[in-house]
N, C-alpha and C positions, 0 to 999 in steps of 0.2 A: 107294689104288687104287680106281677107280670102276667096274670091270667088274661088271656085274650090278646096278648101282644107277642110280637116276634123279636127275638134278640139277635143282633149281629155283633159279635165280639171281635176285638183285635188288640194288637200291641203297637204302641206308637213307635214308628221307625225313625231313625236318625234323619233329620232334615224336614220331617213332617211338621205342618203348622195347623193351627186351629182353622184358619180360613181355608186351607187346602183340603182338609178332611171334610169339612161341611160342604165346600164347593163341589167335591167329587160326588156328593150325595144329593146334588140338586138344590142346595140351599142358596138363595140369592145373596149376593155380597151385601146388599142393604140390610138384610137380616143379620148377617155376620157382624157388621159394624154395630148394629143396635145391641146385639148380645155382648160384644166386647165392652161397650159402654156400661151395660147393666152389671157385667161381671166385675168391673174394676173395684168396687168397694169390698168385694168378697175374694176375688181371685184374678190374678194377672195371667192371661192366656199365654203370655210369653214364657211363663215358668213351666209349661208342659215339658216333660222330660222323656227322652226316648227310653223304651223298655217298659213304660207304664201302661197298664191296661185301660181300654176305653170300650164303649159300647154304643151302638145306635139302636134305638127301639122303635119298631114299626107297629102300626095298629093291626095289620094283617099281612098275609103273604103276597098279595097283589099290589098293595100300595107301596111304592118305592120312595116315597117322601117320608123321611123319619119324623116321628113325633118328639123324640128326645135324643139328646147326646149326653152321655155320662163319662166323665173323666175321673180316674182314681188317682189322687195325689199320693196315697200310700195305702196300706192295708186297712186303715181306719177312715181317713178323710176322703170324700169324693165331692164332685161338683155336678149338678144336674142342670142342663140347659133345655128349657122347653122351646121347641122350634115351631109350634103352631101359631095360630092367630094371636093368642095372648102370650107374647114372648116374656120369658122370665128366667132368672138364674137363682139357684139356691145351693147351699152347701149342706152336707150331711155327714154324720159319723156313725160307723158301725159300733155296736156295743163291745167294750173290751172287758173280759172277765179275767180274774186272777185266781189261779189254782196253786195249791201247795203240793210238793212232792218230796220224797226222800230216797236217797240211795246210799249204799255202802260198797266201796270197791277196793280191792287189793291192788296195789301197784305192781304191774308186771313189766312195764316198759314206760312208754310215754303216757303221762297222766291224761293227756288229751284223748288218747285212744281208749284208755281204761274206762274213762267216764262215758264215752260213747258206747262202749260195749255194755255198760251197766244200764243203758237205756235213757241217758240224760243228754241234754244239749252239751256237746263238747266244749262250748264256750264257757261252761261252768268252770273249766280248768283255769281260765284266765281270771275269773272272778275270785277263785280260791287263792291264786297268786297275789292278787291285790289285798285280800283280807289278811293273809299270813306274811305279807312282804316284810314285816318287821320282826317276826318270830320264827319263821321257818326258812332255812336256806334251801331253795328249790333246786340248787345245783347238787345237793347231797341227798335227795330223796332216794331211798333204797327199795329194791324189790322186796315185797312182803309188807311194806308199810301200808296203812289203811286210811282212806279218807271216807268219812261219813258226813253226809250233807243233808240238811233240810233247806229247800229252796222254793222260791215262788216263780211262776211263769205267767206271763200275760198271754191270752189267747183271743183271737178274733175268728168267730165262726169255726171253732175247733182247731184252728191252725196257730202255731206259736207266733208270737209277736214281740219283737224286741229281745233284749238280753235276759238271761235268768238272773235272779237276785238271791244271794246267799243270806239265809235267815239265821242259820246256826250250823256249825261245822265242828268236826272232831278229827284231828290228825293223830294217829297212833304209830309210834316208832320205838322199837326196843322196849315195849311195855309202858312207855310214857305217853300221856295224852296232852295235846294242846288244843284247847277248845275256844270257840269264838261264838259270840252271840250278838246279833244285830239289835241295837237298842237306841231309840231316839229320845233325846232330851230337848228342852227348849232351845239350847244353843247348837243343835244339829245332831246328826246321826253318826255313830261310831260303832266299832266292834270291840267288845270287852271279853275278858276271860271269865272263868266261873266265879272269881272273887270280885269281879267288877272293875278290874284294872284295864285300862285302855291297851289294846294291842299295838297302837301306833305310838311311837316314841319320838319325842321332839329332840332336835339336835341342840347342842350348846351353841350359844351365839358366836363363840370364838374358841380357838384351840389353846388360848393362853388366858390365865386368870387376870393377869395384869399386863397390859400392853397398850399400844396405840397403833392405829392404821397408818402406815407410812406410804402405802401405795395401794390404790383400789383397783378393782376389776375394770379393764379398759380394752376396747377394740384397737386402740392405737396410743402408744406412749413412747417417750424417749428412753431406751434402755440405759440404766445408769452406768453399766460397764461397757457394753458394746457400742454405745453412742449412736444407735440407729433407731428409727421408728419401727415398732413392732407391737403386736397384740400382747397384752398382759392378762391372761385368762385366770387370774387368781387375785387374792387379797394379801398384801404384806402386813404382818404384825411385828412391829419393832419391839424388842425387849432385850435385857442384858444377857450376856453369855450364861448358859447353864439354866436359864428359866425353863421349868418343866413344860413340855408340850403335851396336851391332852387329846385323847380321841374324842371327837364331838358326838359320837354315838356308838352303840353296840355294833360289833361286826367282827370280821375275820381279816387278819393281816394278809393282804393279797401279794404284796411284794415289798422287799426292802433292798436297798442297794446304793450305788453311787454312780453319778454321771458328771461329766465336766460342767454341765449347765446347772443341774439340780442339786449337786453336792450329795450329801447323805440324805436319803428320803425314805418315807414310808407311805405305802398306799393301802387303804382299808376299804373292803367291800362291806357295806352295811346291809344291803338286801339286793333284790333283783333290779332295783331302780337307782339307788344312790351309792356313790363311792366318794372317798375323799383322799387327798394326798397332802403330805407335809414335807416341805423342802428345806435345804440348807442347814440341816441339823449338825450340831457338834458331835452328838452321840446318839446312836439308835439303841433303844432299850427293849425292843420286841423282836420276835423272829417270824419269818414267813410261815403262815398257817396257824399262828397263834390267835385264839379268840380273845377279844378285848371288850370291855364294857365302857359305857359312856363315862368320861372323866378319868379313865386310866391314863397314867403317864406312859407315853410311848417313845419319848426322846427328849433331848435338850436343845435349846436354841443355840445356833451357831452361825457361821458365815461361810460354810463350805460351798464350792461351786462358784457360779457367777453372782457374787454378793458383795456389796460395798461395806456392809456392817451386819451386826447380829440381828437376825429376824427370822421368822418362819413365813414362807410363801404358802398360803393355804389354798388348795384347789378343790373344786366341788364338781362332781359329775352327776347328771340326771339323765337316765336312759342313754348313757354313752356319750353325752354331750356336756362340755364344760359350761357351767352357768354361774352367774353371780349369786352366791348363797344369801347375800344380804337382801336380795329382792324376792327370794322364794318365800312362800307362805307355808310353813311347816305345820303339821297337825299337832294339836294339843295332846299331852299325855295325861290329862286329868282323868281320874277314875269317875265312876258313876257318882253323881251328886247325892249327897246324903238324903235330900228330900225325895229322891227317885229310887232309893234302895228297895223299898217294898215292891214297887212295880217291876223292877229288874229281877228280883228274886222270883216273883211269880212267873215271869216270862222264861227265866232260865230253867226253872223246874219243868215247865211244860216242854221245852225243847230238849232237855236232857232225856225225858221219857221217849220222845220221838227218835232221837239219835240211838238210844238203846234198842228200840224196836227195829229200826232199820238195820242195825248191826246183827241182831238175832236172826232176822229174816234172811239177810245175805248169807249168814253162816249156814242156815238150814238149806238154802238153795245150793250152796257149794257142796254140802254133804250129799244132797240128792243126786248130784252129778256123778258121784262115784259108785 
């Protein structure tokens, strides 16, 4: 409570220190050292960051010796230093409330901008990209497509705090709906479609059904043909000539071709995060732009390019960077558990109604504009 007190607010500048701030307001260094000691179990004053708000609190306009110093770690957490005879340090938290909202927006250009114009946090576009990463190709969203979203936002004293969270969503394109519902089970939270199937799809462990790893992912190895040390950013699976090579996940064939090093190869984009590549094929059985599903045969094992024998070099990209797929933890594709079906159905029906209402309201608003 600030009744009867005077507040002097500021923002921490680069290079400012706890001791410097208090010293500038007449606080003795002995008091500063005592407060630092008392603060240690709760807060390290060296963690004060430039750009964060602070305040000195005085008992009246004439007394220039502050009673309190308050430092805000973020929008929620703060530290109060009592500077009077009874020195003390305590931490506090502002209450965080969670509110639910819904929007429906027609795609006119960048989804980020469309969501902002609909009155929502534009970061919701990134959340939708994560939710639909496995089922919607965000490179092919068209004008006139519709996103309808029920989402939650945290607020502190009426101001947004943190990122929005998608609770339910509907993507409509060419008259087809793809829906997502956030549902938590004992083994974790996932997004499911209206039938309770997971939107996140696991990859196959390997692109061949029967094979052995002849060379693993390595930052440095002796190249078997060039006889020089170089990185091997893939995993080699040895198998007989003609062994079917499988796509490890759903996706679109991004490129097919031949190079002197890779031989015949296929590259598949699975979503906005993951891509895979298959090298040294004897025969390519797919075309660029073709959509494939997990387990589809895309080629045959060969030894084209720089290869000493029949194998497929399997390469895996995550956010544009090649990684060792055997060390990645991929999401489960399990549907809603049988024992949780009733709870999921109840949640789904409630969010379906909210999505429908949001679409109707947005449609009425658009008609009112004409």
